[in-house]
N, C-alpha and C positions, 0 to 999 in steps of 0.2 A: 505494499500499498505506500503511494507517497504522499509530502510533506500534503499536498492539496486535499487527498482523499482523509489522510488522518485527521486532516482543521477542522475540516466536517463534518468528522465523523466525532468528537468530540461537540463541536454545537447541536448533532441533532441529538445527541445523550443528553446535553444540559437544560436543551429547549423542551425537549421529551419531559426529561425529569421534574423541569419547572413546571407545567403544563398540568401532566399528569399524575405525576411521583413514578411512576413506573415500576410499584412494590411487586415484587416478587414472594411467591407462596410456597411455598415446599412443605407438601402432605403425602407422605410414601417413598417419597424418596429426597435425598441429596439435592446438591446443583455436582455433579461430577464430568470428570472430564474424559465421556467415557464415546461410543458413539451411538449416539441419540436419534433415534425421530419424537419429535414434539411436534402433535394432532390437535387442534388446537378448532375451534366455534370460530365463525367469519361473518365478522358484522361491519366491516369498514374496511377503506385499502389501508387506512394508518395501522391495523392488527398487526403485518410483518414487523413494522417501526418499534412500535408498543411490546410487540413482546422478545424481540432484538433488544431494547434499551433495558428489560425487565433481569437480563442474564448477564450474572460474574460479568466480569471481562473477560477470566480464563475460557468463557464458555460459548463469547462469542465469537469470538476467535474464529472456532472450528465447525460452526456451525452454521451453516446458509439458508434464508429461507425464500420457498419457491413466491416467485411472483409472474403474475400475468403478462406474456408479451406485450400484448395490446394496448392495453393500458402504462405499460411501467416505461415502454420504449416510445410512446407519443414522443416526447419531446430531447431534441440531445440530454437539459437538465436530466431528467426520469433514467434517464437510460445512462449516465454518468453515475447518478445517486444510488442507482440500484446494482453495477456491476461494479462502480471503485470501492463503496463505503460498505454493503451490503454482503459484496461476494454472491449477489440473487442467483437462482435458479431461476430461469427460462422457460416458464411453460406456454404450450396452448390450449385456448376457451375452448377450442374446438377441435377434433381431430381433422388434417388434412391427409387424405388422399391414407397411403398404408402406415403414416410414421407411426411409434408408437408415444401416444405422446410422456406417457412412465420412462423415455429412456433418459432425457438431461437428469431424471431424479434417480435414477439406477447409474448413470456413469459418476456423479457427482459420491452417490453412495458405496463405487466401486474405488474412489479412491482416500476414501475413510472419512470424508463429511457429514457431520449431521444436521438433519435437514427440521425445518421452521412448514409443517404442513399444514390445511385448508379444508379437510376429506370433506366438508361439503360442494365442492368447487368453484360455489360460488357464493357471493355475498349473499345471510340471511338476513329478513329483518322482522323476523318471533324473537318469544322470549327464548323459545328452545331450537336448538337447529336442523338445518333440513337432513333428510335420510340422509347417510353415508354412499359416497362412490365409492368403484371398488377398487381406485387405484392402492389405497391403506394395507388392504387386504392383498392383492396383489405383491407388496413393496415385503410386504409380512412374511409371506411365502417366501419371496428368494434372497433375504436376507433375516432368516432366525433367530441369529447374534443380535442382530443391532435391537435396544432398547429402545420401548414404545412406549413413550409417557404422556399423556394426557392434558390437557390446560384449557382449563376456560379463563377467555380474558372478558374482564371487568369494565361498561363505563366504555369504550373506548368511544361507541358509537354517536355517545353525546359530546365527545371536544368539538368533531367539525357537524353541526347539525343539517340534517340535507337540508338546501340551499345556502349554506351560507358557505363565505370561504376563508373569514380567522375562525380561527382555534378560539374554544372556551374552555379554562383552564379548571378542569373537572376529575376528582383523584380516581384513577385508574390504578388497575394490578392487574396480577396474573397468579393464577392461583396454579401448580405443577401437584399431579396427582401420583399415585399410586402405577408406575408402571406396569404395560397388560403384557401380555405372552401368545399369542395364537397357538390353542389347541392344534394337538396330531390331529385331530379328525374331526375339528372344528370346519365348518360349511363358509360361504363368503354369507351369508346373506344372517347370520348366526352371530358373528364373529362383528362384520361392521355394525346390530344391534348393540354387542359388547360396547364396544368400544366407542360410540354413541352417549351411547349411558354413563359411561365411565365420564364423559367430557362436560355430562349434564350436572351428574352426581356433587361435580365442584363446585357447580354454580350456589353453590350454600353453603359454601365449607366456610 
């Protein structure tokens, strides 16, 4: 990371913490420098920024958030932020031809990176996450030794209310829960339901 990216990272970290507190709550697992997939609810484009800011420094350096390519590369500045500062993994929200939409995530995990993913696939607007898509299940099958950590992001959708461009100071937090493991004979639907329930349970912790 060059000095400009480092400076921007420190600025964003300070800004996010000033606006939201970016508190991390660890329930069921401690922060640990091991390969993990953090999977969380998704209500705002700011989700990846908040969860990134909530992680300790040693985990931020090895953890890559996923980012929707169409949104986060729409301008030169967004592309630079997500590439140089967050080291994000770009994903396509729509399948194109025979391309595997999980391939960028597979490549990152093969390289030893940890990931932050949002299994709903798109932002939700209700109190509970939408049903999880199959990506988390497929990654869990392919990488059985990677630790799966559920997370609930509190209040981030209120930082920039719909239709507003100026952020509002609101106390936000990220609660990390007890890791999950894919059962030996567990089918996709059961696992995704259990993973979603694990995220929802953290809402009231």
